[in-house]
C-alpha positions as CSV (number, residue, x, y, z in Angstrom):
1,X,70.0,27.6,152.4
2,X,69.8,24.5,154.4
3,X,66.7,22.5,155.3
4,X,65.6,22.0,158.8
5,X,67.0,18.4,158.9
6,X,70.5,18.8,160.5
7,X,71.4,15.1,160.7
8,X,72.9,13.2,157.7
9,X,74.1,9.7,156.9
10,X,76.9,8.7,154.5
11,X,74.4,8.3,151.7
12,X,73.6,12.0,151.9
13,X,77.2,13.1,151.7
14,X,78.0,14.6,148.2
15,X,81.3,12.6,148.0
16,X,79.4,9.4,148.0
17,X,76.5,10.4,145.7
18,X,77.7,8.1,142.9
19,X,78.1,5.0,145.0
20,X,75.4,2.3,144.8
21,X,73.8,0.8,147.9
22,X,76.2,-2.1,148.1
23,X,79.2,0.2,148.0
24,X,77.7,2.6,150.6
25,X,77.3,-0.4,152.9
26,X,80.9,-1.3,152.5
27,X,82.0,2.2,153.5
28,X,79.6,2.2,156.5
29,X,81.2,-1.0,157.8
30,X,84.5,0.8,158.4
31,X,82.9,4.1,159.7
32,X,83.1,5.1,163.3
33,X,80.7,7.5,165.0
34,X,82.2,10.1,167.4
35,X,80.2,12.5,169.7
36,X,82.2,15.6,170.7
37,X,81.2,18.5,173.0
38,X,81.5,22.2,172.0
39,X,85.0,23.5,171.6
40,X,86.6,20.0,171.2
41,X,89.7,19.7,169.0
42,X,89.1,17.0,166.4
43,X,92.7,17.2,165.1
44,X,95.6,19.7,165.1
45,X,97.4,21.3,162.2
46,X,100.5,19.3,161.3
47,X,99.5,16.1,163.1
48,X,99.5,12.8,161.3
49,X,96.4,12.2,159.3
50,X,94.6,9.1,160.6
51,X,91.1,9.6,159.4
52,X,88.8,11.7,157.3
53,X,85.7,13.1,159.0
54,X,82.1,13.9,157.9
55,X,79.7,15.9,160.0
56,X,76.6,14.0,160.9
57,X,75.2,16.7,163.1
58,X,76.7,20.0,164.4
59,X,79.2,22.6,163.3
60,X,83.0,22.6,162.9
61,X,85.5,25.4,162.1
62,X,88.9,24.8,160.6
63,X,91.8,27.2,161.0
64,X,95.5,27.7,160.5
65,X,97.8,29.4,163.0
66,X,100.6,31.7,161.9
67,X,104.0,32.2,163.6
68,X,102.5,34.9,165.9
69,X,99.7,32.6,167.1
70,X,97.0,34.3,165.1
71,X,94.2,32.2,163.7
72,X,93.2,32.3,160.1
73,X,89.8,30.7,159.6
74,X,89.8,28.3,156.7
75,X,86.1,27.2,156.7
76,X,82.9,26.8,158.7
77,X,81.5,23.3,158.1
78,X,78.0,22.0,158.5
79,X,76.2,18.6,158.5
80,X,77.2,16.6,155.4
81,X,80.6,18.3,154.9
82,X,83.9,16.4,154.7
83,X,87.1,17.5,156.3
84,X,90.0,17.9,155.7
85,X,89.3,18.7,152.1
86,X,92.5,17.0,151.0
87,X,90.5,13.8,151.8
88,X,91.7,10.3,151.3
89,X,94.1,10.5,148.5
90,X,97.3,11.8,150.0
91,X,99.4,11.0,153.1
92,X,100.1,14.6,154.1
93,X,99.6,15.7,157.7
94,X,96.4,17.6,158.6
95,X,96.6,21.0,156.9
96,X,94.7,22.9,159.6
97,X,93.2,22.5,163.1
98,X,89.5,21.4,163.4
99,X,87.4,22.5,166.3
100,X,83.7,21.9,167.1
101,X,81.6,25.1,167.4
102,X,78.6,23.3,169.1
103,X,78.1,19.7,170.4
104,X,78.8,17.7,167.3
105,X,78.5,14.1,166.0
106,X,81.1,13.0,163.5
107,X,81.5,10.0,161.2
108,X,85.2,9.1,161.0
109,X,86.7,6.8,158.3
110,X,90.2,5.5,159.2
111,X,92.6,5.9,156.3
112,X,94.2,2.5,156.7
113,X,90.9,0.7,156.6
114,X,89.8,2.8,153.7
115,X,92.9,1.9,151.7
116,X,92.1,-1.8,152.3
117,X,88.6,-1.2,151.1
118,X,89.9,0.5,147.9
119,X,92.1,-2.5,147.1
120,X,89.1,-4.8,147.4
121,X,86.6,-2.5,145.7
122,X,88.4,-0.1,143.4
123,X,85.1,1.2,141.9
124,X,84.5,3.2,145.1
125,X,87.8,5.1,144.8
126,X,87.2,5.8,141.1
127,X,83.8,7.3,141.7
128,X,85.0,9.3,144.7
129,X,88.0,10.8,142.8
130,X,85.6,12.1,140.1
131,X,83.6,14.0,142.7
132,X,86.7,15.2,144.5
133,X,87.9,16.8,141.3
134,X,84.7,18.8,141.1
135,X,85.1,19.9,144.8
136,X,88.7,21.1,144.2
137,X,87.6,23.1,141.1
138,X,84.9,24.8,143.2
139,X,87.3,25.7,146.0
140,X,89.8,27.1,143.4
141,X,87.1,29.2,141.8
142,X,86.0,30.6,145.2
143,X,89.6,31.5,146.1
144,X,90.1,33.3,142.8
145,X,86.9,35.3,143.3
146,X,87.8,36.3,146.9
147,X,91.4,37.3,146.0
148,X,90.1,39.9,143.6
149,X,87.9,41.7,146.2
150,X,88.6,44.4,148.8
151,X,87.9,43.8,152.5
152,X,84.3,45.0,152.4
153,X,83.5,42.9,149.3
154,X,85.1,39.8,150.9
155,X,83.1,40.3,154.1
156,X,79.8,40.7,152.2
157,X,80.7,37.7,150.0
158,X,81.4,35.7,153.2
159,X,78.0,36.7,154.7
160,X,76.2,35.6,151.5
161,X,78.0,32.3,151.5
162,X,77.1,31.7,155.2
163,X,73.5,32.4,154.3
164,X,73.6,30.0,151.4
165,X,75.3,27.2,153.3
166,X,74.0,27.7,156.9
167,X,71.0,30.0,156.6
168,X,67.4,29.2,157.3
169,X,64.8,31.5,155.7
170,X,62.5,32.9,158.3
171,X,60.3,35.0,156.0
172,X,60.7,36.6,152.6
173,X,64.0,38.5,152.4
174,X,65.1,37.5,155.9
175,X,67.6,34.7,156.7
176,X,68.8,33.4,160.1
177,X,72.4,32.0,160.2
178,X,72.7,29.9,163.4
179,X,76.4,29.8,163.6
180,X,78.0,31.1,166.8
181,X,80.8,33.4,165.7
182,X,82.8,36.1,167.4
183,X,83.8,39.3,165.5
184,X,87.4,38.1,165.7
185,X,86.4,34.8,164.0
186,X,84.6,36.7,161.3
187,X,87.6,38.9,160.7
188,X,89.9,35.8,160.6
189,X,87.6,34.4,157.9
190,X,88.1,37.3,155.5
191,X,91.7,38.3,156.4
192,X,91.1,41.6,158.2
193,X,91.0,43.1,161.7
194,X,88.3,42.8,164.3
195,X,88.0,46.6,164.3
196,X,87.3,46.7,160.6
197,X,84.6,44.0,160.9
198,X,83.0,45.9,163.9
199,X,82.7,49.0,161.8
200,X,81.2,47.1,158.9
201,X,78.7,45.2,161.0
202,X,77.7,48.3,162.9
203,X,77.1,50.1,159.6
204,X,75.0,47.2,158.2
205,X,73.0,47.3,161.5
206,X,72.3,51.0,161.2
207,X,71.2,50.4,157.6
208,X,68.7,47.7,158.9
209,X,70.4,45.1,156.8
210,X,71.4,42.7,159.5
211,X,71.5,42.0,163.3
212,X,74.3,40.1,165.0
213,X,74.7,38.5,168.4
214,X,77.0,35.8,169.9
215,X,74.9,32.9,168.6
216,X,73.6,34.0,165.2
217,X,73.5,36.5,162.4
218,X,70.1,37.6,161.1
219,X,70.1,39.1,157.6
220,X,67.0,41.2,157.7
221,X,67.3,42.5,154.1
222,X,69.0,40.0,151.8
223,X,68.4,42.1,148.6
224,X,70.0,45.2,150.2
225,X,73.0,43.1,151.2
226,X,73.4,41.9,147.6
227,X,73.1,45.5,146.4
228,X,76.0,46.4,148.8
229,X,78.0,43.7,147.0
230,X,77.3,45.3,143.6
231,X,78.0,48.9,144.8
232,X,81.6,49.9,144.9
């Protein structure tokens, strides 16, 4: 669960944890701050990758669009997160569309300027590649876990991950997730239909496990939610 501080600097970003102060300052010199209003498109799927972004304050969702125009949510990102996850080390186009969920402040690092920095200070790239390897392994493990679950288990797992990444503990066994999310976006995140998610959330509400509105999710009984994960 996150702390109340929702603003970060580069030195707080996991990717830069191994950099010393001098190296951090060199990265900060090429970093551009961008303030975006709610529902702004940061970049579109398939467009040329010009920069890598870090969230200083706010929330961002990334999604892919299929041939029928349906969204598939890839991730919900919070302060401190980097996107796209493919990062600095390839020239591929942006793999998904990124859109702000609330008013958001981003830190953008232009790729060309970063490449020049790597040529002059290769130690930065070496340290970052080590951390990127760990991030990729974590994403692969998460995908393997989700691929082996049915729809209900995927949805419950998604709720618990939201609680871990975005939740604020209000009192013992109660967590508030302040992420505005429609039922359709929830369904897109776990690969199912809005109707299926409606039924599941309604049932969890009747069981006094959670409450949902347009701006947040309140898990009122975390332990009961975890028990639902274990029960099949």
